[in-house]
C-alpha positions, 0 to 999 in steps of 0.5 A, spaced: 207 140 298 203 141 305 209 145 308 210 149 301 203 151 301 203 153 308 209 158 307 205 161 301 199 162 305 203 165 311 207 169 306 213 167 308 215 164 301 214 169 295 208 167 290 212 164 284 212 159 279 213 152 282 215 146 278 213 140 282 218 134 280 216 127 280 220 123 276 219 120 269 216 113 272 220 109 268 217 102 271 210 105 271 205 102 266 202 107 262 204 114 266 208 116 272 204 113 278 207 119 283 206 124 278 198 122 277 198 121 285 201 128 287 196 131 282 190 128 285 192 130 292 193 137 290 186 137 285 182 133 290 185 131 296 185 133 303 189 140 302 186 146 299 191 148 293 192 152 287 190 150 280 195 146 277 197 149 270 194 144 264 200 140 261 202 143 254 202 137 250 202 129 250 209 128 252 209 133 258 206 128 263 212 123 261 217 129 262 216 128 270 214 134 272 208 139 272 207 146 274 203 151 279 203 158 275 205 164 279 198 167 277 194 161 280 198 161 286 196 169 287 189 167 285 189 162 290 192 166 296 187 172 294 181 167 294 183 165 301 185 172 304 193 169 304 199 173 304 200 175 297 207 178 295 
């Protein structure tokens, strides 16, 4: 994630919708642990990251992925003076 965010900021990767695949958490109790931790890392962790798209329905969390929308990435780049494509 850090490399992708750095590439977006540097303009070496075009801003487009990014699907972050974390898996389904078959053995996780409640919800997928990896997805929850990656989302937490992006939302409040030590990196500056684009806003994560809200989940469309209750089953989306179980699907094993979440999305960083192109518009949110462009907004994030614009707010930081990064390279937008």
